[in-house]
C-alpha positions in Angstrom: 79.3 109.6 110.0 77.6 106.8 108.0 80.4 106.8 105.5 83.0 106.7 108.3 81.3 103.7 109.8 81.3 102.0 106.4 85.0 102.7 106.0 85.7 101.1 109.4 83.6 98.1 108.5 85.5 97.7 105.2 88.8 97.8 107.0 87.6 95.2 109.6 86.5 92.9 106.8 89.8 93.3 105.0 91.7 92.3 108.2 89.3 89.4 109.0 89.8 85.7 108.1 88.9 85.4 104.4 89.7 89.0 103.7 92.8 90.4 102.1 96.0 88.5 103.0 98.2 91.6 102.6 96.0 93.8 104.8 95.7 91.0 107.4 99.5 90.6 107.8 100.3 94.3 108.3 101.3 95.7 111.7 101.7 99.2 113.1 105.4 99.1 112.3 105.0 97.7 108.8 102.8 100.6 107.6 104.3 103.3 109.8 105.9 105.1 106.9 102.7 105.1 104.9 101.2 107.6 107.3 104.1 110.0 106.7 104.0 109.5 103.0 100.3 110.1 102.7 100.5 113.2 104.9 103.2 114.7 102.6 101.1 113.9 99.5 98.3 115.8 101.1 100.7 118.6 101.9 101.8 118.7 98.3 98.2 119.0 97.2 97.7 121.9 99.5 100.8 123.7 98.2 99.7 123.3 94.6 96.1 124.3 95.4 94.8 121.0 93.8 91.6 120.5 95.7 90.6 117.4 93.8 93.9 115.8 94.7 93.6 117.1 98.3 90.3 115.4 98.6 91.8 112.1 97.5 94.9 112.4 99.7 92.9 113.3 102.8 91.1 110.0 102.2 94.4 108.2 102.1 95.5 109.8 105.4 92.1 108.9 107.0 92.7 105.3 105.7 96.0 105.1 107.7 94.2 106.4 110.8 91.5 103.8 110.5 94.0 101.0 109.6 96.0 101.7 112.8 92.8 102.1 114.8 91.4 98.7 113.7 94.7 97.0 114.4 94.7 98.6 117.9 91.1 97.3 118.5 92.1 93.8 117.5 95.0 93.9 120.0 92.8 95.3 122.8 95.0 98.4 123.0 92.3 101.0 122.3 89.3 101.7 120.0 88.5 104.1 117.3 85.8 105.5 119.6 88.6 106.2 122.2 90.7 108.0 119.5 87.7 110.2 118.5 86.5 110.7 122.0 90.0 111.7 123.2 90.3 114.2 120.3 86.9 115.8 121.1 87.8 116.1 124.8 91.2 117.6 123.8 89.6 120.2 121.6 87.1 121.3 124.2 89.8 121.5 126.9 92.1 123.6 124.7 89.3 126.0 123.6 87.8 127.3 126.9 87.0 130.6 125.1 84.5 128.7 123.0 83.3 126.0 125.3 83.7 127.7 128.7 83.7 131.2 130.1 87.3 132.2 129.2 87.9 135.2 126.9 90.7 136.0 124.5 91.8 139.1 122.7 93.2 137.6 119.5 94.7 134.5 117.9 98.1 135.1 119.5 96.5 134.7 123.0 94.7 131.6 121.8 98.1 130.1 120.9 99.6 131.0 124.3 96.6 129.5 126.2 96.7 126.4 123.9 100.3 125.8 124.9 99.6 126.3 128.6 96.6 124.0 128.6 98.4 121.4 126.5 101.3 121.3 129.1 98.8 120.2 131.8 97.3 117.3 129.9 98.0 113.7 130.7 101.3 112.5 129.3 102.6 116.1 128.8 102.8 117.4 132.4 105.7 115.0 133.2 107.8 116.4 130.3 111.2 117.8 131.4 111.7 120.1 128.5 109.5 122.2 126.3 111.2 120.4 123.4 110.2 116.9 124.5 107.0 117.0 122.6 108.7 117.6 119.2 109.1 114.2 117.4 112.6 113.4 116.4 111.1 111.7 113.3 110.0 115.0 111.9 111.8 116.2 108.7 114.8 118.2 109.8 113.5 121.5 108.6 110.2 121.2 110.4 111.9 119.9 113.6 114.3 122.9 113.6 111.4 125.4 113.0 109.3 123.9 115.8 112.2 123.9 118.3 113.0 127.5 117.5 109.3 128.5 117.9 109.1 126.6 121.2 112.2 128.3 122.6 111.1 131.7 121.4 107.8 131.3 123.3 109.8 131.4 126.6 112.0 134.4 125.4 115.0 132.5 124.0 115.1 134.4 120.7 116.8 137.2 118.8 115.4 140.7 119.5 115.0 141.3 115.7 115.9 139.8 112.3 119.2 141.6 112.2 120.7 139.2 114.7 119.6 136.3 112.6 121.2 137.7 109.5 124.4 138.3 111.3 124.3 134.7 112.6 123.9 133.4 109.0 127.0 135.4 107.9 128.9 134.0 110.9 127.9 130.4 110.3 128.7 130.8 106.5 132.2 132.0 107.4 132.7 129.1 109.8 131.6 126.6 107.2 134.1 128.1 104.8 136.8 127.6 107.5 135.7 123.9 108.0 135.9 123.2 104.2 139.4 124.6 104.2 140.3 122.3 107.2 139.1 119.2 105.2 137.4 117.8 108.4 134.2 116.1 107.4 132.8 116.3 110.9 133.5 120.0 111.1 131.9 120.5 107.6 128.8 118.6 108.6 128.5 120.5 111.9 128.9 124.0 110.3 126.6 123.1 107.4 124.0 122.0 110.0 124.4 125.3 111.9 124.0 127.3 108.7 120.9 125.5 107.7 119.5 125.9 111.3 120.1 129.6 111.1 118.4 129.8 107.7 115.4 128.1 109.1 115.4 130.7 112.0 115.3 133.4 109.3 112.4 131.7 107.7 110.6 132.0 111.0 111.2 135.7 111.3 110.0 136.1 107.7 106.9 134.0 108.5 107.8 131.6 105.6 107.5 127.8 105.8 111.0 126.6 105.1 109.8 123.2 103.8 107.3 124.9 101.4 110.0 127.4 100.2 112.4 124.6 99.4 109.7 122.5 97.7 108.9 125.5 95.6 112.6 125.8 94.6 112.7 122.1 93.9 109.7 122.4 91.5 111.5 125.2 89.7 114.6 123.1 89.4 112.7 120.2 88.0 110.9 122.3 85.5 114.0 124.2 84.3 116.2 121.1 84.2 113.4 119.4 82.3 113.8 122.0 79.6 117.4 121.2 79.3 116.6 117.5 78.9 113.9 118.3 76.4 116.3 120.3 74.3 118.8 117.4 74.3 116.1 115.0 73.1 115.1 117.4 70.3 118.7 117.5 69.2 119.0 113.7 69.4 121.8 113.7 72.0 122.2 112.8 75.7 122.3 115.5 78.3 125.8 114.6 79.3 126.9 115.4 75.7 125.9 119.0 76.1 128.5 121.6 77.4 127.8 123.4 80.6 127.5 126.6 78.7 124.7 125.1 76.5 122.9 123.8 79.5 123.2 127.1 81.3 121.8 129.1 78.4 118.7 126.9 78.2 118.3 127.1 82.0 118.5 130.9 81.9 115.9 131.0 79.1 113.6 128.8 81.2 114.2 131.1 84.1 113.2 134.1 82.1 110.1 132.2 80.9 111.2 132.2 77.2 
């Protein structure tokens, strides 16, 4: 706790008169995207199992929390103690099987209880839809996955994965028709429907769609890098290579040659 208090003291000094001009002029809105960026960098470190990098990135995420907390204190909105106290109270409330007399059979029951308890908390009980708590600012793949999961909890779901696969084939056929029509709106609608269905399949397969796509992105970066490297070694630009040449290098990279 000593190091946390030291961090808070440093941020307060940076914001105080005579501190850092840049830090002092920031607002919740001006650094809002930083919180998202730092969280994604921590996410990347987790996916790559880079614990040294994760340690650093978690520090950067914590910095954003403290930054916003200190600004809120200055404005009289709330304090960091309130942030931490509220979190502690929330964790105790949502874990009655640990801090009270409730009992659970397994992790699935913990999840069900968590959602029920969450719905009774201040600010959440007034929600009109189970989807209201899903931020629209989430990346689209995550947002789709969370909406599908929420709907599935109340029974709005396919009975098995076969229905999801059939839906993917249906949406792919509708996208093909939209492309033939030439309507940009129709193409966007159908492409979105197809992506949504693919995310649903990832849920049935218990695969994180964001992680899966990032993995493919890394493979693409590595293999295309091989194409660029070959071009450099030959003293030419990539756009001077034929598609057949690029494809041959790509396939060799894919096979690990």
